[in-house]
N, C-alpha and C positions, 0 to 999 in steps of 0.2 A: 575584785578590786584588791590591789596589793598595798602593803605598808600602811595598815589601818591606823596605827598610832600616829604616824607622821601626818596622815591625811586629817585626822582629828585635830592635831596640833596646828596644821596649816589653815584649817577653817577659822581659827581664832584671829587671824590677821585681817586688818581692815584696809580696804583699798583706798588709797589717797588720790592717786591719779593713774588713769589708764594710758599706757604708751602704745607704740605700734608693735606688731609681730608677737602678740600674746605676752607682752611684758607690761609691768606696772610697778608703781611705788606703793608699798604697803606699810602699815604701822602695827607694832605689837602694842595692843591697848594697855597691857600691864606695865610696860616700861616706857611707852610712848616713843620708842626708838624706831626710826625709819629703816626699811629694808628694800631690797630690789628683788622682785618676783619675776621669774621667766618660765615659760613652758617650752620644752625642747622635744622635737620629733626624733632627732638623731642625738644619741648620747651614750655615755659609758657609765654605768652605775658604779663600777669599782673605782673609777677616777674620782667621782664626787664623794664616795665613801672615804677614800684616802685623804682628800683635801679637807673633809669635815673633821677627820680624826687627827690631822697634822696641819694645823693652821700655820701660815707664814705671812709676814708683813708685806711680802711682794705680791700677794694675791688676796682678793676679797675673801673674808671668812665665811664659810658655809654655815648657815644657821640650821637648816633642815632641808630635806628633799623627800619626795615620794613619787611613786608611779601611779598614773591615773589615765585610764582609757588609752593605754599604749604610749603615752607621753611621760616625760619626767618633769615634775614641777619642782623648782629650786627656789629657796628663800636664802639670799646671801646679803652680805654687808653692802650698804649703799656707799659707793665711792664718790665723794664730792670733789669736783675739779674740772679739768678739761683734758681732752685727748692730747697726746704728744704732738700730733699734726697741728691741732689748733694752738697749742702752746708755742710751737716754733713760729707759727704765722703771726701770732699776736704779741710776742715778746722778742726783745733783742737778747737772745740767749748767748752767753759767752761760751767759749770753747771748753773751759773747765767745767761749766755746768752741764754741757752736753756730755762730756766725758763721764761726769758723775752719774747722769741718768742712764747712760749705756752700761756702766758698771752695776747699777742697781738692777737693771733688766737681766744682766748676766747672773746675778745672785738668784733672781727668781727662777730663771731657766735651770740653773744648777740644782736648785731645790727640786724642781719637777723631774729632771733627768736622774736624780739620785734615788727616786722612789724604786721600789722593787715590786713588779717590773717598772721600768722607766715610763713616765708619763710624757707623751708628745703633744705639744699644744696644737700644731698644724696650721695655725693662722696668725703668726706673729707679724704685726704691721703697726704703723704709727697710730692708726685709729683704734687699736686694741691695747694701747698703753695709756693709762690715766696718770696725769700729773696732779697730785692732790694739792689742796690749798697751802699745805706746808712744804710743797716741792718734792714730795716723795713719788717715785715711779712705781705704779702698780699694774701688773698684767691682768687684763680682764678678758671677757668673752672666750673662755676656754671651753665653750660649748662643743667645739669640734675635737677636743682633746681625746686621746685614746691611749691605752696601754700598749707598749711594744710587745708583739707576739713573736717569740723566737721561732725561726724557721718558716714564717709565712712569706710567700713570694711577692704579694702585693696587697694594697689596701682593698677591703671589701667595698667601701664607699669613698669616692673621690671627693675630697674637701679641700678648700683653700681659696685664696684670692688670686685671680689671674694677675701676673706681673710680680707677685711675691712668692707664689707657690713653687716649691722645688720640682724638678722633673719627675721624681718618683711619685709626686701627687697627681701626675697625669696618667698614672697607671703603669709606670715602667718597673716599679719595685715597691716593696713595703716601706712606708715612712718610718724613720727612727729619729734619734737625737739629731742626726745630721740634717734632717728636714727642717727643724727649727733653726739650726745654724745657718742654713741657706737663706731662710726668710729674714733672720737677724742681720745677715750680711746685706740683703736688699735694703733693710731699714737704715743701716749705717751709711749706705750710698746717699740716702735722702737727708740724714741728720748731719753728716760731716762731709759734704762735697768739697769743702775748701781744703781738706787735709789729704795730701797724696798718700801719707802713711796709712790713714784710715781707709782710703780707697784700696790700698794693697791688702789690708785686712779683709775688706769686703770682697775683693777679687778671689782670694783664696777660699772664703766662706761660700762663694756662689759658683764654684767649679761644677760643671755638669756631672761628673763622676763623683758620687759621694765619698769614695775611697780617697780622693785627692783633696778633699776639704779638710778643715779642722775636724778632728774626731770628737772633741769635747768642747763645751762652752768654756770650760776652765782655761783651755789653751787660748781661746779668743780673749778671755778676760786678761790674761797675762799680757797679750799684745796691746790691748786697749790701754792698760795701765802705763805702757811705755810711750803713748802718744803725747805730743805737746802741741801747743798752739802754733800753727804754721806762720803766724805773724812774728813769732820769736825765732830768730836765726838759730842755726845749729850751734854756732859758737856761743851765743848767749845762753842757750839751754844747757850746754855742757859746762859753761862757765859757772852757772848756778850750781850744777851738780858738783863741780870741782871745789866750789867754795865750801862745801860741806866738809871737805877733807883738810882745809887749812888748819883747823884746830888740831888735827892729828899729825900733820907733817909740816915741814917747813914751807914757808911762802914760796921759795924758789922752786922747790920740787913741784908744788901745786901749779905754779905758772908754767913750768916746763910741761907738766902733764896736760894742762889745758891747751897749750900750743900744739903738742903732738896730736892730741885728740882732734883738735880743729882741723889740722892739716890732713889727718887720716880721713876724717869724716867728709871734709870738702872734696878731697880727691876721689874717694870712693863714691860719694854721692854724684859727683860729676860724671864719673864713668858709668855708674849704674843707671843714671837718669838720661844721659845724652848719647851714650855710645852703644853700650851693650844692648839695652832694651830696644832701642830704635832699629839697629841694623842687624841684630842677631836673633831677636825674639819677636818683638811686637809686629814689626812690619811684615816679615815673612809669614807669621801666623795669621795676620789680618788678611793678607793677599790670598793665602791658602783658604781661609774661611769664605772669602768672597767667591772664589772659584767653586768651592764645594756647594755654596748656595745656588750658584748658577746651574750646577749639575743636579740639583735637587737632593744632594746628600747633606741634609740638615744636621744629622747626628755628628758627622765629621766636622761640619762648620762649627758646632758648639764646642767641640774639643779644641779647635784652633783658636776660637775666641777666648776660651779659658786661658790659653797660653799668652795671648797678646794683652789680656786684661780688659775689663769693661770700661775703663776710663780712656782707652786709646780710641781717638777719633769718635766714630759713631758705633763702636763695638757694642755698647749697652743696647742700643736700638736693634742692631743686627741680632744680638743674642736673644732678645725677646721675640723678634720675628721668627728666629729658628724654633724657639720653644712653641710658638703659635703654630708654625707649620707642622712640627712633629705632632703636636696635639691634634691638629686637623687631620693629618694622615691616619693617626690612630683612631680618631672618631670616624673617619670615612671607612676604615676597615671594619669597625664595629657596625657601622650602618650597612655596609655590604653584607655582613653576616646576618644582620636583622632582616634585610630584604630577601636574602636567600631562604632564611627560615620561613618568612612570610609566604613566599612563592611555593615552597614545599607544602605548607599548611593549606594553601588554596587548592593546589593539585590534589591533596589528600581528600579534601572536602568534596571537590567536584567528582572525585572517583568513587567515594563511598556514600556520600549523601547523608552521613551520620551527623547528628547534632553535636556529638563530642568533637568531631573534626571542625565543625562550624565554630564552636566556642574557641578552639585552638587558633583558628584563622583570625578571629576577631581579637583575641589576646595578642597575637603577633602583630597585628595592625597597631594596637595601642602601644606596644613596645617601640615600634618604629616612630610613631608620632612623638612619643616622649623623648626619643633620641634626636628629633628635629628633622626627620626625613620628609622632604617635600615630594608631592606627587598625588595623582588621583587614585590612591590605593583604596579609598573608601568606595570608589566606583568598582574596583576589582571585587571587593567583598559583596557589593550589591549584585553585580553580574553573576557571581557564583551562586548567591542565594536564589536569584531568579532562575538560573539554569536548573538547580536541584528541585525547586518548586514545580517547574514545568515538567521535569522528568518524572517526579512523583505522581503528578496528575495524569500524565500519559499512561502511567502504570497502575492507575486506579488506586493510588495510595494517598487519598485526600488527607487522612489524619497525619501522615508524615509530612506532607506539604505544610499543613498548619503548624506543626512543631518547628519547622525551619523558620517560619515567620515569627513565631513566639520567641524563639531563642534570639533571633536577629533584633527584635524589638527590645527584649530585656537587656541584652548585653551592650547595645549601642545607645541606650536611652540617654545617658548623660556623657557620652563620649564625644570628644572634640572631633569635628569633621563630619558628623552624621546627622546634623539638623535636617529634618524633613525627609530623611531616607526611609524611615519606617513607614511613614505615610505613603511615600511613593511606592514602596514594595507592597504594601497592603492593597493599594489601588490596582497595581498590576495583577496581584493575586486574585482580586475580585473579578477582574476582566477575564482571567483564565478560567475561573469557575463558571462564568457565563458561557464561555465557549464550550465548556463541558456539560452545559445544560444543568449545572448545579446552582440554579437561580436562588434558592433559599439561602445557601451558604454565602453566595455572592452578596445578597442583600445584607446579611449580618456584617460582612466586612465593610461594605459601603457605609452602613449606619455607624460603625465604630470610627469612621473617618470624620464624622461630623460635617463641618463646613469646608473640608479640604476639596479643592477643585470643584467638580460638579457631582460630588458623591451623593448628595441628596437626590439629585435628578437620576443618577445611575441606579440608586436603590429602587426608585419607582420603576425605572425601565426594566430592571431585573424581574420585578414582580409582573410587569406586563408580558415579558418573555415567558415567565412561568405560566401565566394565564393562557397565553396563546398555545403553549406546548400542550396543556391539558385538553384544550379544545381540539387542536389538530390531531392529537393521538386518541381522541374520543374517550378520554378518561374523566368525564365530567364529575362523577361522584367522588373519585379520588381527589380531584382538584378542589372540589368544594370542601372536603374534609381537611385538606391541607390549609386552605385559607381560613377556614373556621377555627382551626387550632391556632393559627397565627394571630387571628383577630382576638381570640381569647387572651393571648399573652400581651397583645399590643392594642388595647382598646382605643388608644388615642391616635392610631395610625389611620388617617382618613383614606389613604390610597388602598390599603389592605381591605378596609371596610367596603369601599366601592367595588373592588374586584370580587369580594365574597358575595356581595349582593348580585352582581352580574351573573356569577356562576349559579347562584340559587335560582335565578330565573331560568337559566338553561336546563338545570336539573329538573325543575318543575315542568318545563315543556316536554322533557324526555318522558317523565312519568305520565304526563297527560296523553302523550302520543301512544303510550303503551297501555292506556286504560286504567292506570293505577292513580285514580283521581284523588284519593285521600292523601297519598304521598305528595302528589303535585300541589295540593292545597298547602301542605306544610312549608314547602320551599317558596311558593308564591307569596305566602304571608311575609316571609323575610324580605323578599324583593319589594313588595307593594306596601310595606309598613308605613313609609312616610310619603306615599304617593296618593294623589286624589283620585286618579283614574285606576280603579281596581277591577276593570272588566274581565281580565283574564282569570283573576282569582274567583270571581263570581261564576265564570264559565265552568271552572273545575268543581265548584260547590254544587252547581245545578246538575252537572253530569253525575256527580256522586249520588245525588238524590234520585236521578233517573235510574241509575244502576241498582239502587236499593228500594225501588218503589214498591215491589211486592212484599218485601220484608224490611221496612224502614227501621233504622236504629235511631238512637237519641240524636246522634250527630246530624243525620239526614233531616230529621224533624226540625232541629235547630237551624240548620242552613236554610231549609225551605221557608220557615217562618220569616227569616231575615230577607230572603229573596222576594217573597210576596210583599213584604212591607216596603221594600224599595222599588217594587214594580218591575222586577226582572221578567222579561218576556217568557211566557209559558209556565212560570212558577205557580200562578193561581190555578191554572188548569191541572197542573200536576198535583197540587195540594187537593183539589176537588176529587181527582181520581183516587187519590189515596184515602179520602174520607167516604167514598161511595161503597155501600154494601153490595156484595155480589151474592144473589140467592139462587140456589139450584134445588128443584124439588122433583121427586119421582116416587112411584109406588111399586112395592114388591108384593107379589102374591105369596102368602105364607101358609096357605091351606084353608080348610073349611072354617067358616065363621070368622076369619080374620085376614088382615093384610097389614103391611108396614108402610108408613109414609116417611120417606127420607127427605129431610130439609137441611141443606148445607148453607151456612151463613159465614161470609168472610169479608174483611175490609182491611186494606193496607195499613191504615192508621190504627187498626185494632179496636177493641172495645166490646160491648155487649149489646145484643139486639133482642128486644122483646116484641113478639108478633102474635097474630091470631091465624089459625088454620081452619078453613071452611071446607067441608066435604059434602058433595051432592051425589044422590043415587038416582037410578033410572025411574024409581017409583015416586020421585018427588021429595024423598026424605032429605033433610039438610041438618048437618051438625057442625058446630064451631067450638074450638077449644084454644086456650092460650098456651104459648110456649116461649122459651128463651134459648136461642142458639142451639136448638135441638137438632141432632143429626138424624134420629130415627124415632118414630112413634108407632107403636103397635095398636091397631084399632080392632076391637072385637064387637060382634053384634049377633045375638042368637036368632035374629029374624031370618037370616039368609044362611043357607049352608055354603053357598058359593058367593061370598060378599064381594070378592075382587071383581067378578063379572058384572055385579050390579052397580059398582062404583063408576060414576061418569065424570067427576070433576074434583080437583083439589086446588084450592087457592090459598096463597100466603099474603096476608095484609098487615101493614103496620097498624099501630094503635089508632091512627087517624083514619083508617079505612082505605088507605092507598094500596093498590095491588102491587105486590113486590115480585111475585112469581106464581105460575099456575101450571097445572097438569090436567090433561084431558084423556079420557079412555076412548 
């Protein structure tokens, strides 16, 4: 932020009333004096600095100013009164008062033009002249004022009021003091239309070529001082002038002088007004101007109209029409250049596909619209963006295609003529992504569109296409993982949740078919979580138990308990099979006086078995002993040297006496 001290000072002013165009009436609380506050986008700091340092009664006094956010904030003297235009309309203003007002305006312009370098107002008109309550003329609204730059070919910014602005303000040359002279001449036409002499001053001031006008305001002031009320005859005027000489010369000489002056003036006036101008200057120049306008040579027509004078017939209207046509031709030339630059930028973008060229294309579009060019150039930008997006997708450059859309969206967001175009482009882009089977990215684009067209429906359809793609390509597991990740990010998306569940069922069936029942159970649990009929889940749990019947783990035991409880077919028998002990017994001859009894005990559900072993011999001897999950028992007896051959029977009994297994010799 610049001009800190001025900004601090400016903050002390209290706003009394807000006006239009960032203008207001403010008060200095210390002095209670009212000021006029305005914020300018186009300004010249040196101009306001000079006016602040060199106050003049013909202009409002600058209290202070500062730059803020690229604008210039000015606090200046509040001028009470009415504009010159209002003053003329509301009062019966005498010729002498009009003359006085014009001379005061001259003094103000002379002050501005005497600055080093000269200050050019650039918008002199009746609404920019205030007549104060005590009748003084004050030049206001010098917001467009600039300092004259020696050697510059034309103005950087075209400023002025149409109808009052000099030709150079249409871009033909740089504005200088003669620009204000032209506008002042236009004002004289409105202030003193009743005076032929004033109209002649105005004619010279408003000649098209600045070199043919008055070169200084002081020259105009001298001519204005010579004006007199047209209601007073030339004789009366010069009689009054001659009367001033009576006191210096004899009465006779004065009378003779008056008579001579009257005769000379009347004769010359008659010739100048009725003969020479009509037949030798005005009429031929007027006719030549009309012919030039018919031929479209408006510059030549302006030169001819300057010769015939703007008060001749409808010359003033023709002159303004010529200026308008010249301005239109210049504007059309500018527009043609803008259009050519735009088309070049479009071709460059379509050729390179680079986002820098896209930005340049959109920038050229904005330049054209600001210049007032009509046409569907927004459609041209859109078509170019569509072309490049499609080209990038065809070349598998999805990221670059997205960049084109992003740039288009960012650069046209608040631009005139592009309402709805970003949404339209995004919608088309999403459709192209679907065609390329990029369903996930398509869904993201549709979701960004919200309620645009049928985007919500399209987002679901893109997910359906993705779902079908994974099924048709037999990529069930990859498909499930994709939808599972998507579901994790968007828990509130019912459609994604539904497709994830459908895929979980298909994946579960695939694992079931491949005999991987535990994995099948995991995916079935997702699908059947909120369903009452869970038969397929129970099938997988049962098959897992069957698969692990010989060596059941905790899961199979848990599943089987639940299946038995709910009465699943075969679950009870499977559980019984898992709980039944399998006993195997046989005897091994280990040499004299001994043998080994082998007992193997096993049960799917595990546990410990305590049992009794009974041995019988051929001589009737019988022995019983107790054991627990014993695999081998060595028996010795000193009665027989060959005990194995005397052994006739081995029986294994539970503690209740039930036979579990036996061996006979």
